[in-house]
MIDOSE-1310 file (N, C-alpha, C; in nm, 2 decimals, decimal comma, always signed):
residues 104
mklk	+6,71/+14,33/+12,24/+6,59/+14,24/+12,22/+6,63/+14,12/+12,30; +6,52/+14,08/+12,38/+6,52/+13,96/+12,47/+6,42/+13,87/+12,43; +6,44/+13,73/+12,44/+6,34/+13,63/+12,40/+6,32/+13,55/+12,53; +6,20/+13,51/+12,55/+6,16/+13,42/+12,66/+6,05/+13,31/+12,60
iige	+6,10/+13,19/+12,62/+6,00/+13,08/+12,58/+5,89/+13,07/+12,67; +5,76/+13,10/+12,63/+5,65/+13,09/+12,72/+5,59/+12,94/+12,72; +5,59/+12,88/+12,61/+5,53/+12,75/+12,59/+5,62/+12,67/+12,49; +5,63/+12,53/+12,51/+5,69/+12,45/+12,41/+5,62/+12,32/+12,41
krnp	+5,60/+12,28/+12,28/+5,52/+12,15/+12,27/+5,59/+12,07/+12,16; +5,60/+11,95/+12,18/+5,67/+11,85/+12,08/+5,56/+11,79/+11,99; +5,57/+11,80/+11,86/+5,48/+11,74/+11,77/+5,55/+11,63/+11,70; +5,53/+11,50/+11,75/+5,62/+11,39/+11,70/+5,57/+11,35/+11,56
ylnr	+5,45/+11,37/+11,53/+5,39/+11,33/+11,39/+5,45/+11,42/+11,28; +5,49/+11,55/+11,30/+5,55/+11,62/+11,20/+5,70/+11,66/+11,23; +5,76/+11,59/+11,34/+5,89/+11,60/+11,37/+5,93/+11,76/+11,39; +5,86/+11,82/+11,48/+5,90/+11,97/+11,51/+5,86/+12,00/+11,66
neln	+5,94/+12,10/+11,70/+5,90/+12,16/+11,83/+5,82/+12,29/+11,80; +5,72/+12,31/+11,87/+5,63/+12,43/+11,85/+5,65/+12,52/+11,97; +5,70/+12,64/+11,95/+5,74/+12,73/+12,05/+5,64/+12,85/+12,05; +5,61/+12,91/+12,17/+5,54/+13,03/+12,19/+5,64/+13,12/+12,26
ieit	+5,69/+13,23/+12,20/+5,79/+13,30/+12,27/+5,73/+13,45/+12,28; +5,80/+13,51/+12,39/+5,77/+13,65/+12,41/+5,90/+13,74/+12,38; +5,89/+13,84/+12,30/+5,99/+13,92/+12,26/+5,99/+14,05/+12,33; +6,09/+14,10/+12,40/+6,08/+14,23/+12,46/+6,18/+14,32/+12,37
heam	+6,13/+14,43/+12,33/+6,20/+14,52/+12,24/+6,16/+14,66/+12,28; +6,21/+14,71/+12,40/+6,19/+14,84/+12,45/+6,25/+14,94/+12,36; +6,17/+15,05/+12,34/+6,21/+15,16/+12,25/+6,26/+15,13/+12,11; +6,21/+15,01/+12,06/+6,25/+14,97/+11,92/+6,13/+14,92/+11,86
ptps	+6,12/+14,92/+11,72/+6,01/+14,87/+11,65/+5,99/+14,72/+11,66; +5,89/+14,66/+11,63/+5,87/+14,52/+11,62/+5,98/+14,45/+11,54; +6,05/+14,35/+11,59/+6,16/+14,30/+11,51/+6,11/+14,22/+11,39; +6,19/+14,21/+11,29/+6,16/+14,14/+11,18/+6,16/+13,99/+11,19
kasv	+6,10/+13,91/+11,11/+6,11/+13,77/+11,12/+6,26/+13,72/+11,09; +6,33/+13,79/+11,01/+6,47/+13,75/+10,98/+6,55/+13,77/+11,11; +6,53/+13,88/+11,18/+6,61/+13,90/+11,30/+6,58/+13,80/+11,41; +6,45/+13,77/+11,42/+6,41/+13,67/+11,52/+6,46/+13,53/+11,48
qlfl	+6,46/+13,50/+11,35/+6,51/+13,37/+11,32/+6,66/+13,35/+11,34; +6,74/+13,46/+11,32/+6,87/+13,46/+11,34/+6,91/+13,45/+11,49; +6,84/+13,52/+11,56/+6,85/+13,52/+11,72/+6,83/+13,39/+11,78; +6,71/+13,34/+11,73/+6,68/+13,20/+11,79/+6,77/+13,09/+11,74
skel	+6,83/+13,10/+11,62/+6,92/+13,00/+11,58/+7,04/+13,00/+11,66; +7,09/+13,12/+11,70/+7,20/+13,13/+11,79/+7,17/+13,09/+11,94; +7,06/+13,12/+11,99/+7,01/+13,08/+12,13/+6,99/+12,93/+12,13; +6,93/+12,87/+12,04/+6,90/+12,74/+12,04/+7,00/+12,64/+11,99
grei	+7,10/+12,70/+11,92/+7,22/+12,62/+11,87/+7,16/+12,53/+11,75; +7,07/+12,58/+11,67/+7,02/+12,51/+11,56/+7,05/+12,58/+11,43; +7,04/+12,51/+11,32/+7,07/+12,57/+11,19/+6,95/+12,67/+11,17; +6,98/+12,78/+11,10/+6,90/+12,88/+11,07/+6,78/+12,83/+10,97
erid	+6,81/+12,74/+10,89/+6,71/+12,68/+10,80/+6,60/+12,59/+10,87; +6,62/+12,56/+10,99/+6,54/+12,47/+11,06/+6,44/+12,55/+11,15; +6,44/+12,68/+11,15/+6,36/+12,76/+11,23/+6,26/+12,85/+11,15; +6,13/+12,82/+11,17/+6,02/+12,88/+11,09/+5,94/+12,97/+11,17
irgi	+5,96/+13,10/+11,15/+5,88/+13,20/+11,23/+5,74/+13,21/+11,16; +5,64/+13,16/+11,23/+5,50/+13,17/+11,18/+5,43/+13,30/+11,18; +5,47/+13,37/+11,28/+5,40/+13,50/+11,30/+5,45/+13,57/+11,42; +5,46/+13,71/+11,41/+5,49/+13,80/+11,52/+5,38/+13,89/+11,55
ysny	+5,33/+13,90/+11,66/+5,22/+13,98/+11,70/+5,25/+14,08/+11,80; +5,21/+14,20/+11,79/+5,24/+14,32/+11,87/+5,11/+14,38/+11,91; +5,12/+14,45/+12,03/+5,01/+14,54/+12,07/+5,06/+14,68/+12,06; +4,98/+14,77/+12,02/+5,02/+14,90/+12,01/+5,06/+14,97/+12,13
gtgv	+5,18/+15,04/+12,13/+5,23/+15,11/+12,25/+5,32/+15,03/+12,34; +5,32/+14,90/+12,32/+5,40/+14,82/+12,42/+5,53/+14,77/+12,35; +5,63/+14,75/+12,43/+5,76/+14,69/+12,37/+5,76/+14,54/+12,39; +5,65/+14,48/+12,38/+5,65/+14,33/+12,40/+5,57/+14,28/+12,28
skan	+5,62/+14,17/+12,22/+5,56/+14,10/+12,11/+5,56/+13,95/+12,14; +5,46/+13,88/+12,08/+5,45/+13,73/+12,09/+5,47/+13,67/+11,95; +5,53/+13,56/+11,96/+5,56/+13,50/+11,82/+5,53/+13,34/+11,83; +5,49/+13,29/+11,72/+5,48/+13,14/+11,71/+5,59/+13,09/+11,62
vfvw	+5,66/+12,99/+11,67/+5,78/+12,94/+11,59/+5,77/+12,80/+11,59; +5,82/+12,74/+11,47/+5,83/+12,59/+11,46/+5,98/+12,57/+11,44; +6,03/+12,47/+11,51/+6,17/+12,43/+11,51/+6,17/+12,29/+11,44; +6,20/+12,27/+11,32/+6,19/+12,15/+11,25/+6,31/+12,06/+11,27
dekk	+6,30/+11,92/+11,26/+6,40/+11,83/+11,27/+6,46/+11,80/+11,13; +6,37/+11,79/+11,04/+6,42/+11,75/+10,90/+6,40/+11,85/+10,79; +6,28/+11,92/+10,80/+6,24/+12,01/+10,69/+6,33/+12,13/+10,70; +6,36/+12,19/+10,58/+6,45/+12,31/+10,57/+6,35/+12,43/+10,52
isdl	+6,38/+12,54/+10,59/+6,31/+12,66/+10,56/+6,41/+12,76/+10,50; +6,36/+12,85/+10,42/+6,45/+12,95/+10,35/+6,50/+13,05/+10,47; +6,63/+13,09/+10,46/+6,69/+13,18/+10,53/+6,64/+13,32/+10,51; +6,57/+13,38/+10,60/+6,50/+13,51/+10,57/+6,60/+13,63/+10,56
skvv	+6,72/+13,60/+10,60/+6,82/+13,71/+10,58/+6,87/+13,72/+10,44; +6,84/+13,63/+10,36/+6,89/+13,63/+10,23/+6,76/+13,65/+10,13; +6,79/+13,72/+10,02/+6,69/+13,75/+9,92/+6,72/+13,66/+9,79; +6,61/+13,61/+9,74/+6,62/+13,54/+9,61/+6,60/+13,64/+9,50
dkkd	+6,70/+13,66/+9,41/+6,69/+13,75/+9,31/+6,59/+13,69/+9,20; +6,54/+13,79/+9,11/+6,45/+13,72/+9,00/+6,53/+13,63/+8,91; +6,66/+13,64/+8,91/+6,74/+13,55/+8,83/+6,78/+13,41/+8,90; +6,70/+13,38/+9,01/+6,73/+13,28/+9,10/+6,87/+13,29/+9,16
kvvd	+6,92/+13,40/+9,17/+7,05/+13,41/+9,24/+7,02/+13,46/+9,39; +7,09/+13,39/+9,49/+7,07/+13,42/+9,62/+7,17/+13,55/+9,65; +7,10/+13,66/+9,71/+7,18/+13,77/+9,74/+7,17/+13,80/+9,88; +7,27/+13,85/+9,96/+7,26/+13,88/+10,09/+7,19/+14,02/+10,10
kkee	+7,10/+14,05/+10,19/+7,03/+14,17/+10,20/+7,13/+14,29/+10,22; +7,23/+14,28/+10,29/+7,33/+14,38/+10,32/+7,39/+14,43/+10,19; +7,43/+14,32/+10,11/+7,50/+14,35/+9,99/+7,41/+14,42/+9,88; +7,28/+14,38/+9,89/+7,18/+14,44/+9,80/+7,16/+14,58/+9,83
qqdk	+7,16/+14,62/+9,96/+7,14/+14,76/+10,00/+7,26/+14,84/+9,96; +7,38/+14,78/+9,97/+7,50/+14,85/+9,94/+7,51/+14,87/+9,79; +7,46/+14,79/+9,70/+7,45/+14,80/+9,56/+7,35/+14,91/+9,53; +7,24/+14,92/+9,60/+7,14/+15,04/+9,57/+7,20/+15,17/+9,60
kekk	+7,28/+15,17/+9,71/+7,34/+15,31/+9,75/+7,45/+15,35/+9,64; +7,52/+15,25/+9,60/+7,63/+15,28/+9,50/+7,58/+15,33/+9,36; +7,45/+15,28/+9,33/+7,39/+15,32/+9,20/+7,34/+15,45/+9,21; +7,30/+15,51/+9,33/+7,24/+15,64/+9,34/+7,36/+15,74/+9,33
């Protein structure tokens, strides 16, 4: 997966950067919001809770998608790689999948 920033705009009233990115994912399905959020946090050097993936848009048959992303200065977004359990317990998705396999 490769990311390329197509457009970047600063919104000073809402204290955020608004990015339009292009995601190249040849021979792979459209990436999830969680994977794009994690990848962008590493690339931009920002906390994962500051990156808000607004939408990922793909065309059928191509290995290229476009996404709209907000990078907040103050507001915190939930980490999409974690799941909130019904009992308000935060569980890592990988741990949850392992638990399901063990129960079978």
